[in-house]
C-alpha positions in Angstrom: 0.0 0.0 0.0 1.3 3.4 -0.9 2.4 5.7 1.9 -0.2 8.6 2.4 2.6 11.2 2.0 3.9 9.5 -1.2 6.9 7.7 0.5 7.6 4.2 -0.6 7.3 1.4 2.0 10.8 0.3 1.3 13.8 1.8 3.1 15.6 4.9 1.8 18.1 4.3 -1.1 21.8 4.6 -0.1 24.9 5.4 -2.1 28.1 3.3 -1.7 30.4 6.3 -2.4 29.0 8.1 0.7 26.7 6.2 3.1 25.6 9.5 4.7 23.5 10.2 1.6 19.9 8.9 1.5 17.2 9.1 -1.2 13.6 9.3 -0.2 10.7 9.7 -2.7 7.7 11.9 -1.8 6.0 12.3 -5.2 2.7 13.6 -3.9 4.3 16.2 -1.6 7.0 17.6 -3.9 6.6 19.6 -7.2 9.1 20.9 -9.7 6.7 23.4 -11.2 5.6 25.6 -8.2 6.2 28.8 -10.2 3.0 27.9 -12.2 1.1 29.2 -9.2 2.1 32.8 -10.2 0.6 32.2 -13.6 -2.5 30.9 -12.0 -2.7 34.1 -10.0 -2.3 36.1 -13.2 -5.1 34.1 -14.8 -7.3 34.9 -11.9 -6.4 38.6 -11.8 -7.2 39.0 -15.5 -10.2 36.7 -15.5 -9.0 34.8 -18.5 -10.5 31.5 -17.6 -13.9 33.2 -17.1 -13.7 34.4 -20.7 -13.0 30.9 -21.9 -15.9 29.5 -19.9 -18.4 31.9 -21.6 -17.5 30.6 -25.1 -16.6 27.0 -24.9 -19.2 24.3 -24.7 -18.8 21.1 -22.7 -19.5 18.1 -24.9 -20.2 15.7 -22.1 -23.7 14.5 -21.5 -23.3 12.4 -18.4 -23.6 13.6 -14.8 -20.5 12.1 -13.2 -17.8 14.3 -14.7 -15.1 14.9 -12.0 -13.4 17.8 -13.8 -15.2 20.8 -15.4 -14.2 22.1 -18.8 -12.4 25.2 -17.5 -10.3 23.0 -15.1 -9.2 20.8 -18.0 -8.5 23.8 -20.2 -6.2 25.1 -17.4 -4.5 21.7 -17.2 -3.9 21.8 -21.0 -2.6 25.4 -21.1 -0.5 25.3 -17.8 1.0 22.0 -18.7 2.3 23.5 -22.0 3.7 26.5 -20.0 5.7 24.0 -17.9 7.1 22.3 -21.0 4.7 19.3 -21.2 3.6 19.9 -24.8 1.1 17.1 -25.2 -1.0 14.7 -23.0 1.7 12.0 -22.6 2.6 13.4 -19.2 -1.0 14.0 -18.0 -1.0 11.0 -15.6 2.1 12.3 -13.8 0.9 15.9 -13.9 -2.5 14.8 -12.5 -0.7 13.9 -9.3 1.5 16.9 -9.2 0.4 19.1 -6.2 0.9 22.4 -8.1 -1.2 21.3 -11.0 -3.9 20.0 -8.7 -4.2 23.4 -7.1 -4.1 25.1 -10.5 -7.0 23.0 -11.8 -8.9 23.4 -8.6 -12.2 21.8 -7.7 -12.1 18.1 -6.9 -8.5 17.9 -8.2 -7.2 19.6 -5.0 -8.1 16.6 -2.8 -7.8 13.9 -5.5 -6.1 14.0 -8.9 -6.4 16.2 -12.0 -7.5 14.7 -15.3 -5.8 11.5 -16.6 -4.1 11.0 -20.0 -7.3 9.4 -21.4 -9.5 12.2 -20.2 -7.2 14.9 -21.5 -6.9 13.0 -24.8 -10.7 13.0 -25.3 -10.9 16.7 -24.2 -8.4 17.9 -26.8 -9.2 15.6 -29.7 -12.9 15.2 -29.3 -14.6 18.0 -27.3 -12.5 20.9 -28.4 -12.2 19.6 -32.0 -15.8 20.0 -32.8 -16.5 23.0 -35.1 -18.1 25.3 -32.5 -15.4 24.8 -29.9 -12.6 25.0 -32.4 -14.0 28.3 -33.7 -14.4 29.6 -30.1 -10.9 28.5 -29.2 -9.4 30.3 -32.3 -11.1 33.5 -31.2 -10.1 33.2 -27.6 -6.6 34.6 -28.0 -8.0 37.8 -29.4 -10.6 38.1 -26.6 -7.9 37.7 -24.0 -5.8 40.4 -25.7 -8.8 42.8 -25.9 -9.2 42.3 -22.2 -5.5 42.8 -21.4 -5.5 46.0 -23.5 -7.7 47.5 -20.8 -4.5 47.5 -18.6 -2.3 48.9 -21.4 -4.4 51.5 -23.2 -2.4 51.4 -26.4 -2.6 54.5 -28.7 -1.6 52.4 -31.8 -1.6 48.9 -33.0 1.1 47.3 -35.1 0.3 43.9 -36.7 3.0 41.6 -38.0 2.0 38.5 -40.1 4.3 35.6 -40.9 4.3 31.9 -41.5 6.4 29.2 -40.0 7.0 25.4 -40.1 5.9 22.6 -37.9 7.6 19.4 -39.0 5.3 16.3 -39.1 6.1 12.6 -38.7 4.1 9.7 -40.0 0.6 9.7 -41.7 -0.9 13.0 -40.4 -3.8 14.6 -42.1 -2.8 17.7 -44.0 0.9 16.9 -43.8 2.8 17.6 -47.0 6.3 18.2 -48.3 7.3 21.9 -48.4 10.2 22.6 -50.8 11.2 25.8 -49.0 11.6 24.2 -45.6 12.8 20.9 -47.2 10.6 18.7 -44.9 7.2 17.2 -44.5 5.3 19.6 -42.3 2.4 21.9 -41.5 2.6 25.5 -42.5 0.9 27.6 -39.8 0.2 31.4 -40.1 0.6 33.8 -37.2 -0.4 37.4 -36.5 1.3 39.3 -33.7 1.0 42.8 -32.2 3.8 45.1 -31.1 3.6 43.7 -27.5 4.4 40.2 -28.7 0.9 38.9 -28.1 -0.3 36.3 -30.6 -3.5 37.9 -32.0 -4.5 34.9 -34.2 -3.1 31.7 -35.7 -4.2 29.1 -38.2 -3.0 25.7 -39.0 -2.6 25.0 -42.7 -1.4 22.1 -44.9 2.3 21.9 -45.4 2.3 22.6 -49.2 0.4 25.9 -49.3 2.0 29.3 -50.2 3.2 31.5 -47.3 0.3 33.9 -47.8 -2.4 31.3 -48.4 -5.5 32.2 -46.4 -4.1 35.5 -45.2 -7.5 37.2 -45.2 -9.2 34.5 -43.1 -6.5 35.1 -40.4 -6.1 38.9 -40.7 -9.6 40.1 -41.2 -11.0 39.0 -37.8 -8.0 40.8 -36.1 -8.7 43.9 -38.2 -12.4 43.7 -37.3 -11.7 43.8 -33.6 -9.8 47.1 -33.8 -12.1 48.7 -36.4 -14.2 50.7 -34.0 -11.3 51.7 -31.7 -9.6 55.0 -32.0 -6.1 53.8 -32.8 -3.3 54.5 -35.2 -3.0 51.2 -37.3 0.1 49.8 -38.8 1.0 46.6 -40.7 4.2 44.8 -41.7 4.9 41.7 -43.7 7.6 40.1 -45.9 7.7 39.7 -49.6 5.3 36.7 -49.5 2.5 39.1 -48.8 3.4 41.6 -51.6 0.0 41.2 -53.2 -2.3 44.0 -54.6 -5.2 42.4 -52.7 -3.4 42.9 -49.5 -2.6 46.5 -50.3 -6.2 47.3 -51.2 -7.5 45.6 -48.1 -5.2 47.6 -45.8 -5.9 50.9 -47.5 -9.6 50.4 -47.2 -9.2 49.7 -43.5 -6.9 52.8 -43.0 -3.8 50.9 -42.2 -0.3 52.2 -42.8 1.8 49.4 -44.1 5.4 48.4 -45.1 5.7 45.2 -47.1 8.8 43.9 -48.7 8.6 44.0 -52.5 10.4 41.4 -54.7 13.0 43.0 -56.9 12.5 43.1 -60.7 14.2 44.7 -63.7 12.1 47.9 -63.6 12.7 48.5 -59.9 16.4 47.9 -60.5 16.5 50.4 -63.3 14.8 53.1 -61.1 17.8 53.0 -58.7 20.5 52.2 -61.3 22.5 55.3 -60.2 22.9 53.7 -56.7 24.1 50.4 -58.1 27.3 51.6 -59.6 30.3 50.8 -57.4 31.6 54.0 -55.8 34.9 55.3 -57.1 38.0 55.1 -54.8 39.1 52.9 -52.0 36.1 51.4 -50.2 35.8 52.3 -46.5 35.8 49.7 -43.8 32.2 50.5 -42.8 28.9 49.8 -44.5 27.6 52.5 -46.8 23.8 52.9 -47.1 21.8 54.8 -49.6 18.1 55.3 -49.9 15.7 56.2 -52.6 12.0 56.8 -52.8 9.8 56.8 -56.0 6.3 56.1 -57.3 5.8 52.8 -59.0 2.8 50.9 -60.5 3.1 47.2 -61.4 0.9 45.8 -64.1 -1.4 44.2 -61.6 -1.9 47.3 -59.5 -4.8 49.6 -59.9 -2.9 52.7 -58.8 0.8 53.8 -58.3 2.2 53.4 -54.9 5.3 54.6 -53.0 8.4 52.3 -53.1 11.4 52.8 -50.8 14.7 51.3 -51.8 17.8 50.6 -49.6 21.2 49.9 -51.1 24.0 48.7 -48.9 27.6 48.3 -49.9 29.5 46.0 -47.5 33.3 45.8 -47.2 34.7 42.9 -49.1 31.5 42.3 -51.2 31.5 42.9 -55.0 27.8 43.6 -55.3 25.5 45.7 -53.2 22.6 44.3 -51.1 19.3 45.8 -52.4 15.9 45.8 -50.9 12.5 47.3 -51.9 9.6 48.2 -49.6 6.1 49.2 -50.8 4.4 51.5 -48.4 1.8 54.2 -47.9 3.8 55.9 -45.1 4.9 59.5 -45.6 7.9 59.2 -43.4 11.5 59.8 -44.7 12.9 56.7 -46.4 15.3 55.9 -43.5 12.5 55.9 -41.0 10.3 53.7 -43.3 13.2 51.1 -43.5 13.8 51.3 -39.7 10.0 50.7 -39.1 10.0 47.7 -41.4 13.1 46.2 -39.9 11.4 46.0 -36.5 9.4 43.2 -38.1 12.3 40.9 -37.1 10.9 40.8 -33.6 8.0 38.8 -35.0 10.4 36.1 -36.1 11.9 36.2 -32.6 8.5 35.6 -31.1 7.9 32.6 -33.4 11.2 31.2 -32.2 10.1 31.6 -28.6 6.9 29.8 -29.4 8.8 27.0 -30.8 11.5 26.7 -28.1 9.6 27.7 -24.9 6.0 26.6 -25.7 6.9 23.8 -28.2 4.0 24.7 -30.4 5.5 22.6 -33.2 4.5 19.5 -31.3 1.4 18.6 -33.3 1.4 14.9 -33.1 -2.3 13.9 -33.6 -3.4 12.1 -36.7 -6.4 14.3 -37.5 -6.0 17.8 -38.8 -8.7 19.2 -36.5 -7.1 17.8 -33.4 -3.8 19.4 -34.4 -5.5 22.7 -35.1 -6.9 22.5 -31.5 -3.4 21.8 -30.1 -2.0 24.8 -32.0 -4.6 27.0 -30.4 -3.9 25.6 -26.9 -0.2 26.4 -27.5 -1.2 29.9 -28.6 -3.1 30.4 -25.3 -0.1 29.2 -23.3 2.2 31.5 -25.3 -0.1 34.5 -24.6 -0.4 33.8 -20.9 3.4 33.6 -20.7 3.7 36.8 -22.6 1.2 38.6 -20.4 3.4 37.6 -17.5 6.4 39.1 -19.2 4.8 42.4 -20.3 2.5 43.0 -17.3 3.9 41.4 -14.2 7.7 41.2 -14.3 9.8 43.7 -12.2 12.2 45.9 -14.1 15.2 43.8 -13.1 13.9 40.8 -15.0 11.7 42.4 -17.6 13.9 41.3 -20.4 13.7 37.6 -19.6 12.8 35.4 -22.6 9.9 33.0 -22.4 12.5 30.2 -22.1 14.1 31.9 -19.2 10.8 32.4 -17.5 10.0 28.7 -17.8 13.4 27.6 -16.6 13.7 30.1 -13.7 10.2 31.1 -12.7 8.1 28.0 -13.6 10.6 25.4 -12.6 10.8 26.2 -8.9 11.0 23.2 -6.8 8.8 23.1 -3.7 7.9 20.8 -0.8 4.2 20.8 0.0 3.1 20.5 3.6 -0.6 20.0 4.3 -2.2 21.4 7.5 -5.8 21.2 8.5 -6.7 24.6 6.9 -3.7 25.3 4.6 -1.4 23.8 2.1 2.1 25.4 2.3 4.5 25.3 -0.7 8.0 25.6 0.7 9.7 27.2 -2.3 13.3 26.8 -3.3 15.2 30.1 -3.6 17.6 29.7 -6.5 16.9 31.9 -9.6 13.8 33.6 -8.1 14.2 34.6 -4.4 11.3 35.5 -2.2 11.7 39.2 -2.7 11.4 38.9 -6.5 8.4 36.5 -6.3 6.7 38.9 -3.9 7.2 41.8 -6.4 5.6 39.6 -9.2 2.6 38.9 -7.0 2.3 42.6 -6.1 2.3 43.5 -9.8 -0.3 40.9 -10.5 -2.5 42.2 -7.7 -2.3 45.6 -9.2 -4.1 44.2 -12.3 -7.2 43.2 -10.4 -10.3 45.4 -11.0 -11.2 47.0 -7.7 -14.9 47.8 -6.9 -15.8 51.4 -7.2 -16.0 53.2 -3.9 -19.4 53.6 -2.5 
């Protein structure tokens, strides 16, 4: 029979190299993810789970369900925050004391949902059309709620695609020549705070801009009635007159990389001649701005060119940007170059949240998992942008997981309390207290009587 505190009936394990060392196992009273409790506090302060509860529908018809839908959603999202990217670890996490308190309800005294329960939750209940649509919209609803704490005066949208390698016979999986692998080809839209506004899973062999309107239009619609300055950035895959016309109709200022062609090269021919004399040891940059109308365009548009001569290189590096900004050319290029942060956020999603782990057979189930990863990513980013003290404000999501989430703790149960005795390694008590104080400042206080 198992020991009530989780200790094995057998004697402690000993080491021959030093007999003073003993190993005891207390699985039910020790956790390696105690820092998740700070994220649970942030979830409660922002009311994120309440928003999810209003839009997701529980597909169960019986009356003996131990775990409600919101608790299972928390188990999915928080598990991904801790680095458990699918349901393989659900049985172990179901017994973890931190996860049980995060899920709440009956899980506090018993266990959270098992692997089989979580598998049905993610691949059946959430994969139906209504729940998948609600789950896809949920990231945007969370962000709208969080904007109440930020009050942004402008919104900058960055769109980009990425690769999620696949293995085996997975629905929608296909070979992509650009990435040179069999994969899915998801599409992402971020804002300037690093929040993932919307994402969509796509088959692996589609063009980078395929389905751009289905992903971008719902985001644009959310901001349509708000008094904000609106901006948009994208790479050359989205250099499409339909994209320009859509953005112009929605009053967005945009910078989009434009593929080079002979006519564009001729317009800046005077900048492509190698300068006379000994080249300097620094990079020389030249800019040009001119009006251009491609055959497929209904009107001329402004194009900004940048030419860079690098030491030791025979030919210059040339780039073109189509834009409706009226800023000087240097500032247009500088604004476009900030699009690189979008690529960094995608890397964080891959490395810290592991959103490339889409291992189900059906396309719908993998689409659900991508959205669950998106929610985990946004919750982590909310922590970074809203609740980190200045001393650690630049931590990446990977650093947050390894230093804040992965805090070991011993759990001591009393009659009225459960005490998590936290290890002080990367995050000492003073820093954790500051985080909780910042989270508390996000709570909506009742108006004075």
